[in-house]
py3Dmol code that shows the C-alpha trace and the ligand (Angstrom):
import py3Dmol

protein = """\
ATOM      1  CA  MET A   1     -30.831  12.368  26.195  1.00  0.00           C
ATOM      2  CA  THR A   2     -27.814  11.447  24.077  1.00  0.00           C
ATOM      3  CA  ALA A   3     -27.577   7.772  23.212  1.00  0.00           C
ATOM      4  CA  GLN A   4     -24.514   6.082  24.656  1.00  0.00           C
ATOM      5  CA  PRO A   5     -22.412   3.883  22.382  1.00  0.00           C
ATOM      6  CA  ALA A   6     -22.911   0.192  23.220  1.00  0.00           C
ATOM      7  CA  VAL A   7     -19.165  -0.230  23.610  1.00  0.00           C
ATOM      8  CA  SER A   8     -16.849   2.531  24.796  1.00  0.00           C
ATOM      9  CA  PRO A   9     -13.646   3.176  22.823  1.00  0.00           C
ATOM     10  CA  GLN A  10     -11.691   1.824  25.813  1.00  0.00           C
ATOM     11  CA  GLN A  11     -13.748  -1.416  25.879  1.00  0.00           C
ATOM     12  CA  ALA A  12     -13.406  -1.740  22.107  1.00  0.00           C
ATOM     13  CA  HIS A  13      -9.649  -1.366  22.392  1.00  0.00           C
ATOM     14  CA  GLU A  14      -9.452  -3.988  25.158  1.00  0.00           C
ATOM     15  CA  HIS A  15     -11.687  -6.350  23.184  1.00  0.00           C
ATOM     16  CA  HIS A  16      -9.563  -5.852  20.091  1.00  0.00           C
ATOM     17  CA  THR A  17      -6.331  -6.433  22.018  1.00  0.00           C
ATOM     18  CA  ARG A  18      -7.708  -9.564  23.710  1.00  0.00           C
ATOM     19  CA  ARG A  19      -8.978 -11.014  20.433  1.00  0.00           C
ATOM     20  CA  HIS A  20      -5.892 -10.081  18.491  1.00  0.00           C
ATOM     21  CA  PRO A  21      -2.827 -10.080  20.738  1.00  0.00           C
ATOM     22  CA  THR A  22       0.191  -8.631  19.000  1.00  0.00           C
ATOM     23  CA  VAL A  23       2.886 -10.902  17.639  1.00  0.00           C
ATOM     24  CA  PRO A  24       5.043 -11.657  20.698  1.00  0.00           C
ATOM     25  CA  ILE A  25       8.357 -10.862  19.176  1.00  0.00           C
ATOM     26  CA  SER A  26      10.838  -8.098  19.710  1.00  0.00           C
ATOM     27  CA  GLN A  27      13.068  -8.704  16.732  1.00  0.00           C
ATOM     28  CA  PRO A  28      12.587  -6.863  13.426  1.00  0.00           C
ATOM     29  CA  THR A  29       9.673  -8.319  11.467  1.00  0.00           C
ATOM     30  CA  ILE A  30       8.880  -7.302   7.912  1.00  0.00           C
ATOM     31  CA  VAL A  31       5.701  -8.583   6.243  1.00  0.00           C
ATOM     32  CA  THR A  32       5.340  -7.632   2.567  1.00  0.00           C
ATOM     33  CA  ILE A  33       2.133  -7.528   0.533  1.00  0.00           C
ATOM     34  CA  ASP A  34       2.387  -7.027  -3.221  1.00  0.00           C
ATOM     35  CA  GLY A  35      -0.184  -7.220  -5.989  1.00  0.00           C
ATOM     36  CA  PRO A  36      -2.147  -5.198  -8.544  1.00  0.00           C
ATOM     37  CA  ALA A  37      -4.713  -2.479  -7.809  1.00  0.00           C
ATOM     38  CA  GLY A  38      -8.128  -3.484  -6.511  1.00  0.00           C
ATOM     39  CA  THR A  39      -7.114  -6.577  -4.577  1.00  0.00           C
ATOM     40  CA  GLY A  40      -7.858  -4.834  -1.263  1.00  0.00           C
ATOM     41  CA  LYS A  41      -4.129  -4.689  -0.512  1.00  0.00           C
ATOM     42  CA  SER A  42      -4.068  -1.300   1.256  1.00  0.00           C
ATOM     43  CA  THR A  43      -7.008  -2.000   3.536  1.00  0.00           C
ATOM     44  CA  VAL A  44      -5.764  -5.499   4.274  1.00  0.00           C
ATOM     45  CA  ALA A  45      -2.210  -4.320   4.994  1.00  0.00           C
ATOM     46  CA  ARG A  46      -3.378  -1.552   7.321  1.00  0.00           C
ATOM     47  CA  LEU A  47      -5.713  -3.783   9.335  1.00  0.00           C
ATOM     48  CA  LEU A  48      -3.248  -6.683   9.421  1.00  0.00           C
ATOM     49  CA  ALA A  49      -0.601  -4.315  10.820  1.00  0.00           C
ATOM     50  CA  GLU A  50      -3.064  -3.178  13.469  1.00  0.00           C
ATOM     51  CA  ARG A  51      -3.902  -6.742  14.507  1.00  0.00           C
ATOM     52  CA  LEU A  52      -0.255  -7.734  14.727  1.00  0.00           C
ATOM     53  CA  GLY A  53       0.940  -4.553  16.430  1.00  0.00           C
ATOM     54  CA  LEU A  54       3.208  -3.646  13.507  1.00  0.00           C
ATOM     55  CA  ASP A  55       3.570  -0.337  11.640  1.00  0.00           C
ATOM     56  CA  PHE A  56       2.010   0.063   8.190  1.00  0.00           C
ATOM     57  CA  LEU A  57       3.757   1.434   5.097  1.00  0.00           C
ATOM     58  CA  ASP A  58       1.793   2.377   1.945  1.00  0.00           C
ATOM     59  CA  THR A  59       4.515   2.674  -0.706  1.00  0.00           C
ATOM     60  CA  GLY A  60       1.956   3.513  -3.414  1.00  0.00           C
ATOM     61  CA  ALA A  61       1.426   6.811  -1.543  1.00  0.00           C
ATOM     62  CA  MET A  62       5.089   7.680  -2.205  1.00  0.00           C
ATOM     63  CA  TYR A  63       4.722   7.117  -5.968  1.00  0.00           C
ATOM     64  CA  ARG A  64       1.415   8.983  -5.929  1.00  0.00           C
ATOM     65  CA  ALA A  65       3.100  11.921  -4.153  1.00  0.00           C
ATOM     66  CA  ALA A  66       5.779  11.914  -6.877  1.00  0.00           C
ATOM     67  CA  ALA A  67       3.085  11.934  -9.600  1.00  0.00           C
ATOM     68  CA  PHE A  68       1.301  14.777  -7.794  1.00  0.00           C
ATOM     69  CA  ILE A  69       4.545  16.784  -7.753  1.00  0.00           C
ATOM     70  CA  VAL A  70       5.007  16.220 -11.510  1.00  0.00           C
ATOM     71  CA  LEU A  71       1.499  17.568 -12.169  1.00  0.00           C
ATOM     72  CA  ASP A  72       1.623  20.363  -9.609  1.00  0.00           C
ATOM     73  CA  ARG A  73       4.987  21.696 -10.803  1.00  0.00           C
ATOM     74  CA  GLY A  74       4.144  21.164 -14.477  1.00  0.00           C
ATOM     75  CA  LEU A  75       7.227  18.941 -14.937  1.00  0.00           C
ATOM     76  CA  ASP A  76       7.857  17.175 -18.224  1.00  0.00           C
ATOM     77  CA  PRO A  77       7.058  13.464 -17.594  1.00  0.00           C
ATOM     78  CA  ALA A  78       9.893  12.623 -20.009  1.00  0.00           C
ATOM     79  CA  ASP A  79      12.511  14.608 -18.047  1.00  0.00           C
ATOM     80  CA  HIS A  80      13.498  11.879 -15.597  1.00  0.00           C
ATOM     81  CA  ASP A  81      16.523  13.703 -14.161  1.00  0.00           C
ATOM     82  CA  GLU A  82      14.471  16.729 -13.192  1.00  0.00           C
ATOM     83  CA  ILE A  83      11.695  14.582 -11.703  1.00  0.00           C
ATOM     84  CA  VAL A  84      14.135  12.634  -9.529  1.00  0.00           C
ATOM     85  CA  GLU A  85      15.895  15.832  -8.433  1.00  0.00           C
ATOM     86  CA  ILE A  86      12.678  17.593  -7.398  1.00  0.00           C
ATOM     87  CA  VAL A  87      11.127  14.531  -5.730  1.00  0.00           C
ATOM     88  CA  ALA A  88      14.376  14.013  -3.780  1.00  0.00           C
ATOM     89  CA  ASP A  89      14.215  17.660  -2.717  1.00  0.00           C
ATOM     90  CA  ALA A  90      10.635  17.095  -1.448  1.00  0.00           C
ATOM     91  CA  ASP A  91      12.125  14.611   1.062  1.00  0.00           C
ATOM     92  CA  LEU A  92       9.056  12.344   1.047  1.00  0.00           C
ATOM     93  CA  HIS A  93       8.431  10.802   4.427  1.00  0.00           C
ATOM     94  CA  PHE A  94       5.522   9.857   6.641  1.00  0.00           C
ATOM     95  CA  ASP A  95       3.824  11.409   9.636  1.00  0.00           C
ATOM     96  CA  TRP A  96       3.552   8.358  11.927  1.00  0.00           C
ATOM     97  CA  THR A  97       1.255  10.137  14.399  1.00  0.00           C
ATOM     98  CA  THR A  98      -1.717   9.820  11.996  1.00  0.00           C
ATOM     99  CA  ASP A  99      -3.630   6.616  11.227  1.00  0.00           C
ATOM    100  CA  PRO A 100      -2.891   5.658   8.513  1.00  0.00           C
ATOM    101  CA  PRO A 101       0.451   7.490   8.328  1.00  0.00           C
ATOM    102  CA  GLN A 102       0.258  10.469   5.932  1.00  0.00           C
ATOM    103  CA  VAL A 103       2.869  11.045   3.268  1.00  0.00           C
ATOM    104  CA  LEU A 104       4.527  14.483   3.450  1.00  0.00           C
ATOM    105  CA  ALA A 105       6.322  16.450   0.715  1.00  0.00           C
ATOM    106  CA  TRP A 106       8.355  19.470   1.780  1.00  0.00           C
ATOM    107  CA  LEU A 107       6.902  18.724   5.263  1.00  0.00           C
ATOM    108  CA  GLN A 108       3.341  19.276   3.975  1.00  0.00           C
ATOM    109  CA  PRO A 109       0.733  16.478   4.249  1.00  0.00           C
ATOM    110  CA  MET A 110      -0.431  15.384   0.783  1.00  0.00           C
ATOM    111  CA  ASN A 111      -3.878  14.249   1.992  1.00  0.00           C
ATOM    112  CA  ASP A 112      -6.410  13.301  -0.681  1.00  0.00           C
ATOM    113  CA  ARG A 113      -4.543  15.198  -3.398  1.00  0.00           C
ATOM    114  CA  ILE A 114      -2.598  12.008  -4.161  1.00  0.00           C
ATOM    115  CA  ARG A 115      -5.859  10.062  -4.769  1.00  0.00           C
ATOM    116  CA  SER A 116      -7.210  12.285  -7.581  1.00  0.00           C
ATOM    117  CA  ARG A 117      -8.101  10.847 -10.984  1.00  0.00           C
ATOM    118  CA  GLU A 118      -5.262  12.825 -12.630  1.00  0.00           C
ATOM    119  CA  VAL A 119      -2.684  11.399 -10.222  1.00  0.00           C
ATOM    120  CA  THR A 120      -4.075   7.878 -10.649  1.00  0.00           C
ATOM    121  CA  ARG A 121      -3.807   8.226 -14.442  1.00  0.00           C
ATOM    122  CA  LEU A 122      -0.189   9.426 -14.356  1.00  0.00           C
ATOM    123  CA  VAL A 123       1.258   7.428 -11.483  1.00  0.00           C
ATOM    124  CA  SER A 124       2.171   4.228 -13.351  1.00  0.00           C
ATOM    125  CA  ALA A 125       4.284   6.189 -15.862  1.00  0.00           C
ATOM    126  CA  VAL A 126       6.079   8.039 -13.049  1.00  0.00           C
ATOM    127  CA  ALA A 127       6.574   4.792 -11.113  1.00  0.00           C
ATOM    128  CA  ALA A 128       8.256   3.281 -14.179  1.00  0.00           C
ATOM    129  CA  ILE A 129      11.177   5.769 -13.989  1.00  0.00           C
ATOM    130  CA  ALA A 130      14.111   3.553 -12.985  1.00  0.00           C
ATOM    131  CA  ALA A 131      16.122   6.252 -11.153  1.00  0.00           C
ATOM    132  CA  LEU A 132      13.040   7.323  -9.225  1.00  0.00           C
ATOM    133  CA  ARG A 133      12.396   3.724  -8.161  1.00  0.00           C
ATOM    134  CA  ARG A 134      15.962   3.399  -6.887  1.00  0.00           C
ATOM    135  CA  HIS A 135      15.437   6.574  -4.845  1.00  0.00           C
ATOM    136  CA  MET A 136      12.165   5.193  -3.391  1.00  0.00           C
ATOM    137  CA  VAL A 137      13.730   1.813  -2.605  1.00  0.00           C
ATOM    138  CA  ARG A 138      16.503   3.550  -0.623  1.00  0.00           C
ATOM    139  CA  LYS A 139      13.903   5.600   1.265  1.00  0.00           C
ATOM    140  CA  GLN A 140      11.768   2.528   2.007  1.00  0.00           C
ATOM    141  CA  ARG A 141      14.757   0.688   3.444  1.00  0.00           C
ATOM    142  CA  ILE A 142      15.562   3.679   5.661  1.00  0.00           C
ATOM    143  CA  ILE A 143      11.931   3.720   6.817  1.00  0.00           C
ATOM    144  CA  ALA A 144      12.169  -0.001   7.654  1.00  0.00           C
ATOM    145  CA  HIS A 145      15.338   0.692   9.600  1.00  0.00           C
ATOM    146  CA  GLN A 146      13.431   3.245  11.692  1.00  0.00           C
ATOM    147  CA  HIS A 147      10.258   1.073  11.829  1.00  0.00           C
ATOM    148  CA  PRO A 148      11.639  -2.465  11.870  1.00  0.00           C
ATOM    149  CA  ARG A 149       8.281  -4.061  12.733  1.00  0.00           C
ATOM    150  CA  LEU A 150       6.384  -3.342   9.552  1.00  0.00           C
ATOM    151  CA  VAL A 151       3.657  -4.485   7.174  1.00  0.00           C
ATOM    152  CA  THR A 152       4.578  -2.881   3.857  1.00  0.00           C
ATOM    153  CA  GLU A 153       2.491  -2.978   0.679  1.00  0.00           C
ATOM    154  CA  GLY A 154       3.213  -2.129  -2.947  1.00  0.00           C
ATOM    155  CA  ARG A 155       4.355  -3.739  -6.183  1.00  0.00           C
ATOM    156  CA  ASP A 156       7.998  -4.617  -5.411  1.00  0.00           C
ATOM    157  CA  GLN A 157       8.190  -4.966  -1.649  1.00  0.00           C
ATOM    158  CA  GLY A 158       8.839  -8.706  -1.492  1.00  0.00           C
ATOM    159  CA  SER A 159      10.664  -8.970  -4.832  1.00  0.00           C
ATOM    160  CA  VAL A 160      13.102  -6.031  -4.667  1.00  0.00           C
ATOM    161  CA  VAL A 161      12.942  -3.959  -1.495  1.00  0.00           C
ATOM    162  CA  PHE A 162      12.727  -6.635   1.221  1.00  0.00           C
ATOM    163  CA  PRO A 163      13.539 -10.014  -0.402  1.00  0.00           C
ATOM    164  CA  ASP A 164      14.432 -11.423   3.044  1.00  0.00           C
ATOM    165  CA  ALA A 165      11.128 -10.407   4.669  1.00  0.00           C
ATOM    166  CA  ALA A 166       9.791 -12.778   7.328  1.00  0.00           C
ATOM    167  CA  VAL A 167       6.558 -13.396   5.389  1.00  0.00           C
ATOM    168  CA  LYS A 168       5.724 -12.353   1.813  1.00  0.00           C
ATOM    169  CA  PHE A 169       2.252 -12.227   0.314  1.00  0.00           C
ATOM    170  CA  TYR A 170       0.971 -11.655  -3.213  1.00  0.00           C
ATOM    171  CA  LEU A 171      -2.712 -10.729  -3.459  1.00  0.00           C
ATOM    172  CA  ASP A 172      -4.460 -11.146  -6.769  1.00  0.00           C
ATOM    173  CA  ALA A 173      -8.035 -10.982  -8.086  1.00  0.00           C
ATOM    174  CA  ASP A 174      -9.895 -11.194 -11.363  1.00  0.00           C
ATOM    175  CA  ALA A 175      -9.627  -7.878 -13.289  1.00  0.00           C
ATOM    176  CA  ASN A 176     -13.435  -7.531 -13.512  1.00  0.00           C
ATOM    177  CA  VAL A 177     -13.773  -7.970  -9.758  1.00  0.00           C
ATOM    178  CA  ARG A 178     -11.007  -5.432  -9.134  1.00  0.00           C
ATOM    179  CA  ALA A 179     -12.639  -2.901 -11.475  1.00  0.00           C
ATOM    180  CA  GLU A 180     -16.028  -3.442  -9.820  1.00  0.00           C
ATOM    181  CA  ARG A 181     -14.490  -2.830  -6.370  1.00  0.00           C
ATOM    182  CA  ARG A 182     -13.017   0.436  -7.626  1.00  0.00           C
ATOM    183  CA  ALA A 183     -16.378   1.424  -9.161  1.00  0.00           C
ATOM    184  CA  GLU A 184     -18.085   0.679  -5.843  1.00  0.00           C
ATOM    185  CA  GLN A 185     -15.616   2.921  -3.962  1.00  0.00           C
ATOM    186  CA  LEU A 186     -16.324   5.767  -6.401  1.00  0.00           C
ATOM    187  CA  ARG A 187     -20.106   5.254  -6.164  1.00  0.00           C
ATOM    188  CA  ALA A 188     -19.854   5.316  -2.359  1.00  0.00           C
ATOM    189  CA  ALA A 189     -17.968   8.618  -2.645  1.00  0.00           C
ATOM    190  CA  GLY A 190     -20.785   9.976  -4.853  1.00  0.00           C
ATOM    191  CA  LYS A 191     -18.548  10.180  -7.923  1.00  0.00           C
ATOM    192  CA  PRO A 192     -19.639   9.387 -11.498  1.00  0.00           C
ATOM    193  CA  VAL A 193     -18.769   5.866 -12.612  1.00  0.00           C
ATOM    194  CA  ASP A 194     -18.127   4.409 -16.057  1.00  0.00           C
ATOM    195  CA  ALA A 195     -17.371   0.724 -15.422  1.00  0.00           C
ATOM    196  CA  ALA A 196     -15.855   0.151 -18.890  1.00  0.00           C
ATOM    197  CA  VAL A 197     -13.428   3.089 -18.490  1.00  0.00           C
ATOM    198  CA  ILE A 198     -12.407   1.908 -15.018  1.00  0.00           C
ATOM    199  CA  LEU A 199     -11.648  -1.591 -16.319  1.00  0.00           C
ATOM    200  CA  GLU A 200      -9.690  -0.169 -19.249  1.00  0.00           C
ATOM    201  CA  GLU A 201      -7.588   2.146 -17.001  1.00  0.00           C
ATOM    202  CA  LEU A 202      -6.950  -0.658 -14.524  1.00  0.00           C
ATOM    203  CA  ARG A 203      -5.714  -2.955 -17.311  1.00  0.00           C
ATOM    204  CA  ARG A 204      -3.463  -0.176 -18.638  1.00  0.00           C
ATOM    205  CA  ARG A 205      -1.927   0.342 -15.158  1.00  0.00           C
ATOM    206  CA  ASP A 206      -1.439  -3.434 -14.746  1.00  0.00           C
ATOM    207  CA  GLU A 207       0.315  -3.520 -18.107  1.00  0.00           C
ATOM    208  CA  ILE A 208       2.706  -0.632 -17.300  1.00  0.00           C
ATOM    209  CA  ASP A 209       3.401  -1.909 -13.752  1.00  0.00           C
ATOM    210  CA  SER A 210       4.120  -5.474 -14.946  1.00  0.00           C
ATOM    211  CA  THR A 211       6.277  -4.707 -17.963  1.00  0.00           C
ATOM    212  CA  ARG A 212       8.608  -1.946 -16.702  1.00  0.00           C
ATOM    213  CA  THR A 213      12.289  -2.876 -16.546  1.00  0.00           C
ATOM    214  CA  GLU A 214      12.998  -1.763 -12.951  1.00  0.00           C
ATOM    215  CA  GLY A 215      11.039  -3.534 -10.186  1.00  0.00           C
ATOM    216  CA  PRO A 216       8.114  -4.836 -12.289  1.00  0.00           C
ATOM    217  CA  LEU A 217       5.072  -6.284 -10.542  1.00  0.00           C
ATOM    218  CA  VAL A 218       5.863  -9.995 -10.134  1.00  0.00           C
ATOM    219  CA  VAL A 219       5.043 -12.737  -7.662  1.00  0.00           C
ATOM    220  CA  PRO A 220       8.052 -12.590  -5.296  1.00  0.00           C
ATOM    221  CA  GLU A 221      10.018 -15.761  -4.696  1.00  0.00           C
ATOM    222  CA  HIS A 222       8.580 -17.757  -1.750  1.00  0.00           C
ATOM    223  CA  ALA A 223       5.493 -15.507  -1.581  1.00  0.00           C
ATOM    224  CA  VAL A 224       2.151 -16.895  -0.449  1.00  0.00           C
ATOM    225  CA  VAL A 225      -0.324 -16.153  -3.264  1.00  0.00           C
ATOM    226  CA  LEU A 226      -3.949 -15.471  -2.369  1.00  0.00           C
ATOM    227  CA  ASP A 227      -6.757 -14.810  -4.861  1.00  0.00           C
ATOM    228  CA  THR A 228      -9.178 -12.414  -3.156  1.00  0.00           C
ATOM    229  CA  SER A 229     -11.863 -12.456  -5.907  1.00  0.00           C
ATOM    230  CA  GLU A 230     -14.317 -14.430  -3.782  1.00  0.00           C
ATOM    231  CA  LEU A 231     -13.203 -13.280  -0.333  1.00  0.00           C
ATOM    232  CA  SER A 232     -14.266 -10.429   1.942  1.00  0.00           C
ATOM    233  CA  VAL A 233     -11.631  -8.118   3.419  1.00  0.00           C
ATOM    234  CA  GLU A 234     -12.190  -9.761   6.812  1.00  0.00           C
ATOM    235  CA  GLN A 235     -11.619 -13.255   5.352  1.00  0.00           C
ATOM    236  CA  VAL A 236      -8.389 -12.140   3.674  1.00  0.00           C
ATOM    237  CA  ILE A 237      -7.056 -10.554   6.874  1.00  0.00           C
ATOM    238  CA  ASP A 238      -7.969 -13.651   8.903  1.00  0.00           C
ATOM    239  CA  GLN A 239      -6.015 -15.879   6.510  1.00  0.00           C
ATOM    240  CA  LEU A 240      -2.984 -13.592   6.424  1.00  0.00           C
ATOM    241  CA  GLU A 241      -3.001 -13.134  10.190  1.00  0.00           C
ATOM    242  CA  SER A 242      -3.071 -16.850  10.931  1.00  0.00           C
ATOM    243  CA  LEU A 243      -0.320 -17.470   8.403  1.00  0.00           C
ATOM    244  CA  VAL A 244       1.945 -14.795   9.876  1.00  0.00           C
ATOM    245  CA  ARG A 245       1.297 -16.094  13.393  1.00  0.00           C
ATOM    246  CA  SER A 246       2.006 -19.702  12.442  1.00  0.00           C
ATOM    247  CA  ARG A 247       5.286 -18.636  10.823  1.00  0.00           C
ATOM    248  CA  LEU A 248       6.453 -16.267  13.562  1.00  0.00           C
ATOM    249  CA  GLU A 249       5.182 -17.953  16.689  1.00  0.00           C
ATOM    250  CA  LYS A 250       7.016 -21.212  15.981  1.00  0.00           C
ATOM    251  CA  PRO A 251       9.290 -22.031  18.947  1.00  0.00           C
TER     252      PRO A 251
END
"""
ligand_1 = """\
20
DC
O -1.259 0.945 -4.747
P -1.517 2.273 -5.441
O -2.654 2.249 -6.422
O -1.636 3.422 -4.493
O -0.184 2.510 -6.304
C -0.069 3.607 -7.161
C 0.902 3.293 -8.289
O 2.220 3.243 -7.782
C 0.666 1.996 -9.039
O 0.277 2.266 -10.371
C 1.980 1.293 -9.078
C 2.925 2.169 -8.335
N 3.642 1.483 -7.266
C 4.839 0.898 -7.597
O 5.221 0.926 -8.772
N 5.587 0.317 -6.638
C 5.174 0.266 -5.371
N 5.932 -0.312 -4.443
C 3.933 0.844 -5.010
C 3.165 1.434 -6.006
"""
view = py3Dmol.view(width=600, height=400)
view.addModel(protein, "pdb")
view.setStyle({"model": 0}, {"cartoon": {"style": "trace"}})
view.addModel(ligand_1, "xyz")
view.setStyle({"model": 1}, {"stick": {}})
view.zoomTo()
view.show()
């Protein structure tokens, strides 16, 4: 006999909805989450969006798709004009029928190709190209126009792209903790891990992301800063959720 799940998907959905009613608002609501790699930002943003009944935008996936295109087409990383032209031609956008939404280039889903080691190594340099950032910012604002109830995460969402967002967060964590989280993800995926190399690469990305001239990683004005070093994902989401609710549910 096949074992039955203790809770059916329908019951789980009802439980989830009862425990976490969506934010009772109809007006556009943008929540931004910025911060360096390894703070749990993506997971937190996706689950927070789910709890609040908002859409979720992973802007890092757009820069990763651009870096993938540079590698795949053998483009010269120094030829900024060509990179911007070809990435614009790819018409990056998301398939909102998948969870989480998948980034598409030339209508093709990018899938895990944008998470490879090679892409991760190159992406900060590609994301530092000023003209490419301006292109992405325009696209992200169009996406927000089409999905006006949004949790969006990245490095410049509260500082540059949506400075008037309803609630802005900045997640941070100790670099060693962030590197260890990344190492743990790789171990779980059965991949070889060199903790010292991971920490070194993470620091290098932080450095490039924070010192570029266009849209550097900064704490946005009026952002709520949360250090996640000692917190579980669930604890972070709980804090963010109650903060968003207290801000938005005020009469
Ligand atoms: O969050 P992530 O690791 O997927 O981001 C990949 C890279 O993209 C990261 O090195 C910084 C860059 N990025 C950015 O510059 N601006 C954003 N809004 C999102 C990501």
